[in-house]
C-alpha positions as CSV (number, residue, x, y, z in Angstrom):
1,X,184.8,141.7,93.5
2,X,183.0,139.8,96.3
3,X,180.0,137.8,94.7
4,X,176.8,137.2,96.5
5,X,175.3,133.9,97.2
6,X,172.7,134.9,94.6
7,X,175.6,135.5,92.1
8,X,176.7,132.1,92.5
9,X,173.4,130.5,92.1
10,X,172.8,132.5,88.8
11,X,176.1,131.3,87.6
12,X,176.0,127.7,88.4
13,X,172.5,127.5,86.4
14,X,174.3,129.3,83.3
15,X,176.9,126.7,83.5
16,X,174.3,124.0,83.7
17,X,172.5,125.5,80.6
18,X,175.8,125.8,78.9
19,X,176.6,122.1,79.1
20,X,173.5,121.3,76.8
21,X,175.5,122.2,73.7
22,X,178.2,119.9,74.9
23,X,177.5,117.9,71.6
24,X,176.5,120.4,69.0
25,X,178.1,123.8,69.4
26,X,182.0,123.0,68.1
27,X,183.8,124.7,66.9
28,X,182.1,127.1,69.3
29,X,182.3,127.1,72.9
30,X,179.7,126.1,75.1
31,X,178.1,129.1,76.7
32,X,175.0,129.6,79.1
33,X,173.4,132.6,79.9
34,X,170.6,133.7,82.8
35,X,169.1,136.9,83.2
36,X,167.7,137.6,86.8
37,X,166.0,140.6,88.1
38,X,164.9,141.2,91.7
39,X,166.2,137.8,92.7
40,X,164.1,135.9,89.9
41,X,165.6,134.4,87.0
42,X,163.4,136.2,83.7
43,X,165.5,134.5,80.9
44,X,167.3,131.6,79.9
45,X,169.6,130.4,77.3
46,X,172.4,128.5,75.9
47,X,174.5,128.2,72.4
48,X,173.2,125.5,70.8
49,X,175.0,125.0,67.4
50,X,177.2,126.9,65.5
51,X,176.2,129.4,63.1
52,X,173.0,129.8,65.5
53,X,172.1,132.6,68.0
54,X,174.2,132.7,71.1
55,X,173.4,131.9,74.8
56,X,172.8,135.6,75.4
57,X,170.0,136.1,72.4
58,X,167.8,133.2,73.7
59,X,168.0,134.5,77.0
60,X,166.8,138.0,76.0
61,X,164.3,136.6,73.7
62,X,162.6,134.8,76.8
63,X,163.0,138.0,78.9
64,X,161.6,140.2,76.6
65,X,160.9,143.4,78.3
66,X,161.7,142.2,82.0
67,X,165.6,142.3,80.5
68,X,165.6,146.0,81.4
69,X,167.5,146.6,84.5
70,X,168.4,142.9,85.0
71,X,171.8,141.1,85.2
72,X,172.9,138.9,83.0
73,X,175.3,136.3,83.9
74,X,177.4,134.7,80.9
75,X,179.7,131.8,81.2
76,X,181.8,133.5,78.6
77,X,182.7,137.0,77.7
78,X,179.9,138.4,75.4
79,X,181.3,138.6,71.9
80,X,181.8,142.2,70.4
81,X,182.8,141.3,66.4
82,X,180.6,140.5,63.7
83,X,181.0,136.6,63.1
84,X,178.4,134.3,61.9
85,X,175.8,136.3,64.2
86,X,175.7,140.0,65.2
87,X,177.6,141.0,68.5
88,X,176.0,139.9,71.8
89,X,177.7,142.9,73.7
90,X,175.3,145.2,71.3
91,X,172.2,143.0,72.1
92,X,172.9,143.4,75.6
93,X,173.3,147.1,75.6
94,X,170.1,147.5,73.5
95,X,168.3,145.7,75.9
96,X,168.9,147.7,78.8
97,X,170.8,145.2,80.9
98,X,171.9,146.7,84.0
99,X,174.9,144.6,84.9
100,X,176.9,141.8,83.4
101,X,178.7,139.0,85.5
102,X,181.0,137.0,83.0
103,X,182.9,133.7,84.4
104,X,185.7,134.1,82.3
105,X,187.1,136.3,79.4
106,X,187.2,135.2,76.0
107,X,190.4,134.3,74.6
108,X,189.3,134.6,70.9
109,X,191.6,137.4,69.5
110,X,188.5,139.1,68.1
111,X,187.0,139.5,71.5
112,X,189.5,139.1,74.1
113,X,188.2,141.7,76.5
114,X,186.6,144.0,74.0
115,X,183.1,142.5,74.9
116,X,183.7,143.6,78.5
117,X,185.0,146.9,77.6
118,X,182.1,147.6,75.3
119,X,179.7,146.9,78.0
120,X,181.6,149.2,80.4
121,X,181.8,152.2,77.7
122,X,177.6,151.8,77.8
123,X,177.5,152.6,81.3
124,X,176.8,148.5,82.1
125,X,178.4,147.4,85.2
126,X,180.8,144.5,84.4
127,X,182.2,141.7,86.9
128,X,184.3,138.8,85.7
129,X,186.0,135.8,87.3
130,X,182.9,134.3,89.1
131,X,183.3,130.2,88.8
132,X,186.0,130.8,86.3
133,X,187.7,127.5,87.2
134,X,184.5,125.8,86.1
135,X,183.9,127.6,82.9
136,X,187.5,126.9,81.6
137,X,186.8,123.3,82.4
138,X,183.7,123.3,80.7
139,X,185.3,124.6,77.5
140,X,189.0,123.0,78.2
141,X,189.1,122.1,74.2
142,X,188.4,125.6,73.2
143,X,190.8,127.3,75.5
144,X,193.6,125.0,74.6
145,X,192.9,125.4,70.7
146,X,193.3,129.0,71.0
147,X,195.8,129.4,73.6
148,X,198.3,126.6,72.8
149,X,197.3,126.0,69.6
150,X,196.5,122.3,69.7
151,X,193.4,120.2,70.8
152,X,192.9,119.3,74.5
153,X,194.2,115.6,73.9
154,X,192.0,112.8,76.1
155,X,193.3,109.1,75.7
156,X,190.5,106.7,76.4
157,X,191.7,103.4,77.6
158,X,190.2,100.0,79.2
159,X,192.1,97.6,81.3
160,X,191.7,94.8,83.2
161,X,192.6,94.7,86.9
162,X,196.1,93.3,86.2
163,X,197.0,96.3,84.0
164,X,196.1,94.7,80.5
165,X,194.2,95.8,77.5
166,X,194.0,92.8,75.2
167,X,195.3,89.3,75.3
168,X,198.7,88.3,73.7
169,X,197.2,88.0,70.4
170,X,195.4,91.3,70.2
171,X,191.9,90.3,71.0
172,X,190.2,93.1,73.5
173,X,186.4,92.8,72.7
174,X,185.0,92.9,75.4
175,X,187.0,94.0,78.4
176,X,184.5,96.5,79.8
177,X,180.6,95.7,80.4
178,X,177.9,97.2,78.5
179,X,177.7,100.5,80.6
180,X,181.1,101.4,80.3
181,X,181.0,101.4,76.4
182,X,177.8,103.3,76.6
183,X,179.4,105.8,78.6
184,X,182.3,106.0,76.0
185,X,179.8,107.0,73.4
186,X,179.0,110.1,75.2
187,X,182.6,111.0,75.3
188,X,182.8,110.6,71.7
189,X,179.9,113.0,71.4
190,X,181.5,115.7,72.9
191,X,184.9,115.2,71.0
192,X,185.7,117.2,67.9
193,X,187.7,114.2,66.4
194,X,188.4,110.3,67.2
195,X,192.2,109.6,66.5
196,X,193.0,105.9,66.1
197,X,196.1,104.3,64.6
198,X,196.9,102.1,61.6
199,X,197.1,98.9,63.8
200,X,194.0,99.3,65.4
201,X,192.2,100.2,62.2
202,X,193.8,97.0,61.0
203,X,193.1,94.6,63.7
204,X,189.6,95.9,64.8
205,X,188.2,97.2,62.4
206,X,186.4,100.2,64.3
207,X,183.7,102.3,63.0
208,X,184.5,105.3,65.6
209,X,181.1,107.0,65.3
210,X,179.0,108.2,68.0
211,X,175.9,106.0,68.7
212,X,173.3,107.5,71.1
213,X,169.8,107.4,70.9
214,X,167.9,108.9,68.0
215,X,166.8,112.1,70.3
216,X,170.3,113.5,71.1
217,X,171.6,115.8,68.6
218,X,175.1,115.5,67.9
219,X,177.6,116.9,65.2
220,X,179.5,113.9,63.9
221,X,183.1,113.9,65.2
222,X,186.1,114.0,62.5
223,X,187.5,110.6,62.5
224,X,191.4,110.5,62.1
225,X,193.2,107.5,61.2
226,X,197.1,107.8,61.3
227,X,198.8,105.3,58.2
228,X,202.0,106.8,57.5
229,X,202.5,104.4,54.5
230,X,199.0,104.0,53.4
231,X,198.8,100.3,53.9
232,X,196.6,99.6,56.7
233,X,192.8,100.8,55.3
234,X,191.7,97.9,53.1
235,X,188.5,98.2,51.2
236,X,185.7,97.4,53.2
237,X,187.5,99.3,55.9
238,X,184.7,100.8,58.4
239,X,186.7,104.1,58.4
240,X,186.1,104.7,54.6
241,X,182.3,103.8,54.7
242,X,181.3,107.7,54.5
243,X,179.3,107.5,57.7
244,X,181.1,110.2,59.3
245,X,183.9,112.4,57.7
246,X,187.4,110.8,57.7
247,X,190.8,112.3,57.5
248,X,193.8,109.6,56.5
249,X,197.1,110.8,57.8
250,X,200.1,109.5,55.9
251,X,203.9,110.7,55.3
252,X,204.4,113.1,53.1
253,X,207.0,110.9,51.0
254,X,203.7,108.8,50.2
255,X,201.3,109.9,47.3
256,X,197.6,110.3,48.4
257,X,195.4,108.1,46.5
258,X,192.5,109.0,44.3
259,X,189.6,111.2,45.9
260,X,186.9,109.6,47.9
261,X,183.6,110.8,48.9
262,X,184.0,111.6,52.9
263,X,187.6,110.9,53.0
264,X,190.4,113.9,53.0
265,X,194.1,113.1,53.1
266,X,196.8,114.8,55.0
267,X,200.4,114.7,54.4
268,X,202.8,115.2,57.4
269,X,206.3,115.2,57.9
270,X,208.0,112.1,59.2
271,X,210.3,112.1,62.3
272,X,212.8,108.8,62.5
273,X,210.2,107.3,60.5
274,X,206.9,108.1,62.4
275,X,204.5,110.9,61.8
276,X,205.0,114.2,63.4
277,X,202.4,114.2,66.2
278,X,203.0,117.8,67.4
279,X,202.4,119.0,63.5
280,X,199.4,116.5,63.5
281,X,197.8,118.4,66.7
282,X,198.3,121.8,65.2
283,X,196.7,121.1,61.9
284,X,193.8,119.6,64.0
285,X,193.6,122.9,65.6
286,X,193.8,124.8,62.5
287,X,190.7,122.7,61.4
288,X,188.8,123.8,64.6
289,X,189.4,120.6,66.6
290,X,189.0,121.6,70.3
291,X,189.0,118.0,71.8
292,X,190.7,115.0,70.7
293,X,189.6,111.8,71.7
294,X,192.5,109.3,71.1
295,X,191.3,105.5,71.2
296,X,194.5,103.4,70.0
297,X,196.8,100.8,70.8
298,X,199.7,100.9,73.7
299,X,202.3,102.2,70.7
300,X,200.5,105.5,69.8
301,X,199.0,106.1,72.9
302,X,202.5,105.8,74.6
303,X,203.9,108.2,72.0
304,X,201.6,110.8,72.7
305,X,201.7,110.6,76.3
306,X,205.8,110.2,76.5
307,X,205.8,113.3,74.2
308,X,203.8,115.4,76.8
309,X,200.7,115.9,74.7
310,X,198.0,114.0,76.7
311,X,195.8,116.0,78.8
312,X,194.2,113.5,80.2
313,X,193.1,109.5,80.3
314,X,189.8,108.4,80.6
315,X,190.6,104.6,81.9
316,X,187.8,102.1,82.5
317,X,189.2,99.3,85.0
318,X,187.3,96.1,84.7
319,X,186.8,93.5,87.5
320,X,188.9,90.7,86.0
321,X,192.1,89.6,85.2
322,X,194.2,89.0,81.7
323,X,197.2,87.3,82.5
324,X,200.9,88.5,82.6
325,X,201.0,88.1,78.5
326,X,198.5,90.6,77.9
327,X,199.2,93.7,76.1
328,X,200.0,96.5,78.4
329,X,198.3,99.8,78.7
330,X,200.8,102.3,77.3
331,X,204.3,101.7,75.5
332,X,206.6,103.9,77.4
333,X,210.4,104.3,77.8
334,X,212.1,101.7,80.5
335,X,212.6,103.5,83.7
336,X,215.6,103.0,85.9
337,X,214.5,105.2,89.0
338,X,211.4,106.1,90.2
339,X,212.2,109.6,90.2
340,X,211.3,109.5,86.5
341,X,207.8,108.0,86.8
342,X,204.9,109.7,85.6
343,X,202.5,111.1,88.2
344,X,198.7,111.5,87.5
345,X,196.0,113.3,89.6
346,X,192.7,112.0,89.7
347,X,190.1,114.3,88.4
348,X,187.1,112.2,88.9
349,X,186.4,108.8,89.7
350,X,183.4,106.8,90.0
351,X,181.4,103.4,88.9
352,X,179.9,102.8,85.7
353,X,178.1,99.7,85.8
354,X,180.7,97.3,87.5
355,X,183.8,99.4,86.1
356,X,185.5,102.2,87.6
357,X,186.1,105.0,85.5
358,X,189.0,107.1,86.3
359,X,189.6,110.5,84.8
360,X,193.4,111.2,85.2
361,X,195.6,114.2,84.2
362,X,199.2,114.2,84.2
363,X,200.9,116.2,86.5
364,X,203.6,118.5,85.6
365,X,207.2,118.2,86.9
366,X,207.9,120.4,89.7
367,X,210.4,122.3,87.6
368,X,207.5,123.6,85.5
369,X,206.0,125.5,88.2
370,X,202.0,125.5,89.2
371,X,200.8,127.2,85.9
372,X,197.5,125.4,84.4
373,X,195.4,125.4,81.4
374,X,192.3,125.3,83.6
375,X,193.6,127.6,86.4
376,X,191.1,130.4,87.6
377,X,193.8,132.6,87.5
378,X,195.0,135.5,84.4
379,X,194.8,133.4,81.3
380,X,197.9,132.5,79.2
381,X,199.1,134.9,76.2
382,X,196.4,135.1,73.6
383,X,197.3,133.2,70.8
384,X,196.5,135.9,67.9
385,X,197.7,134.2,64.6
386,X,198.1,130.9,66.4
387,X,196.5,127.9,64.8
388,X,192.7,127.8,65.3
389,X,192.3,131.8,65.7
390,X,190.1,132.1,62.4
391,X,187.2,130.2,64.0
392,X,184.6,132.5,65.0
393,X,181.9,132.0,67.7
């Protein structure tokens, strides 16, 4: 299908609208919709909150009778099932939409092509695949949870120019400047959960909450702390203060403590004395976690990376030096030859205040082929019955 310049323009606007729900739609995907007729936009909408109307409904409300004969540009296939809201495909048919352009097919098993099929059955012209890569990138956590059965994992790190994340005694506040620390809050806000380890919880006593201006709506991310022996979280720990939901993960050989308001416990099996990280990610997916931000020390961050469970590194590099005795960025296995190095792709690079921010994505081994979760080509096999599949738009 050859899309016109106008098609690209209107879908780009729909993607910009979808971004407005970045902090509030989870576990639902971020979706935008534009209705255009005779070369002009007659309706705009975006999904604002899980359980609320979808993007198509808001756009149809704005357009009113002007929707009849219009083209709907939607960043994700319109739903065709009754979840917490009625099917959007039915609403588009009833409004007299003449054509629907969808950026990408919805991998959710109860949709997965059914929405587009329903539109075609009603005589509506349907085209798909316009700016598909951008649409998948926008909802990379949603696609990860449905297609892979685990969240999209982002590890946030801050280092000096000489690659150190803290002094030899563990002191790390502050490596980066105020602008970079404020930027981290926006990445936290788009995350469904924030993960840390027992060592960081004990040493830094972090809050792991989102601190943005009061006018910015945010759904508080789940705080997840790994404490295999239930020995790190002492009374007075900020993670137990009830300011945000918290999940304490411990070994299945340790009894969970008495119930506490706002705090849940999860027992997981141990592998070589450590919590099973793959099992943790699968469980978080079952709980609807799309994007997981890791804010931990080099041991936990390195374990996730070495296990191939990290999708991107959010790295802030400060223009300062901490010396050779400082703590490393990641604790990784020792390499004996350069062929074993871990290559990374720079997905984004920019200055935030005086610090450089890099968004880095691990490159797969050459033998793994060229497939990618964010590919604009055919979607991977659908995850019917996989973890997280019960969460509906």
